[in-house]
N, C-alpha and C positions, 0 to 999 in steps of 0.2 A: 192705165191699160184699156184697151178697147175691147169691144165684143169678139172681133175676129182674133185678136191675140189671145183672149180667154178661150176661144174655141180651138186654138192650137195648143195651149197648155193642156186641156182636156183631152184633145186628140193623142197627145205624147203618151197617155196611158195605155194605148191600144184598144181601149173599150169604145165600141161604137157610140158616138155622140151626135145630137142635132139639137137646133134651136126649137124650142117649144114641144113639138110632137113629131112622130114618125109618120111620113106619108110617101107613098110610092105608087106606082101604078096599080098594084093590087091592094093597097092599103094595108100592107103587112110591116111589122117591125122586126128589127132583128131578135134573135134569141138572146136571153139574158146571160150575162150582164149587159146593160147598155145605160146611156145616160141622156138626159135632156137637161137644157138649161134655159132661163128665161129672165128678163127684167121683171120683177115684181112691184117695184115702185123706185122713185128717186129720193135721194137725201142730199140735196144739193147744198153747196156752201154758197152763201150770199155775201155781196159787199157792194155798197153804193147803189142799193135799190136794183141789183141785177144778179144773175146767176154768174158767180165768179168762176166757180169750178163745179161742173156738173158731176154727180156721183150717182151711179146706178146700184141699186140692191139687186143681186142676182141670186136666184135659188137653182142650184145644181141638184137635179134628183138622179140618184143611182139606184137602179132596179135590179134586184138578184133574187134567184129562185130559192137560195139557201143563204143563211148569214155567212158572210164571207169576210174575215178580217183582213185576208190577204188582197182582196179586191179594194176594200175601204182603204187599205195602206197605199196602194197605188194612187188614188185619187188624192189622198191626203199628201203624199210625197210630192205630186205634181203641183199642187196649191202652194205648199211650203217652198218648193223650188222657184216659184214665181213670186215669192214674198207675198202671198195674199193670206191674210188672217182669215179664219173660218170658224163658224159654229155649225154643229151638227145636231139634227134630229132623226128619229127613226121610228117607223111605224110598220106594221104588216098590213097589206091589203088583202083582205079576204077574198073578195071577188076576183083578184088576179092572182091569188096564191103566191104573192112575192113580198119581199121586203123593199121598202122605199126608205133610203137614206137621203136626207136633204141637207146639203151643204150651203150655207149662206155666206156671201161674200160681197164685198163692195168695190166697184171698179169705176 
């Protein structure tokens, strides 16, 4: 799967999504929930002293004002529908007054 294909998978949830961070003319982001995703590192498969198959580790961050199992289920269903295994961690960001749910996938 490519990054553009992953973008399409995430967009299918109906949740606003962008790569890395939200930037526009006014520097504003959409209201929550919204998502960002980015390549955090690679975990390539090597053969014959070369990268045989590149594998990118992607962090998908879902931001919500309130804990929302329904919203999380939308993301999880989209990832499962695309046959992307995932792991999830959660934290509350005090300074932003929101939950950050990070889904880790490899593409």
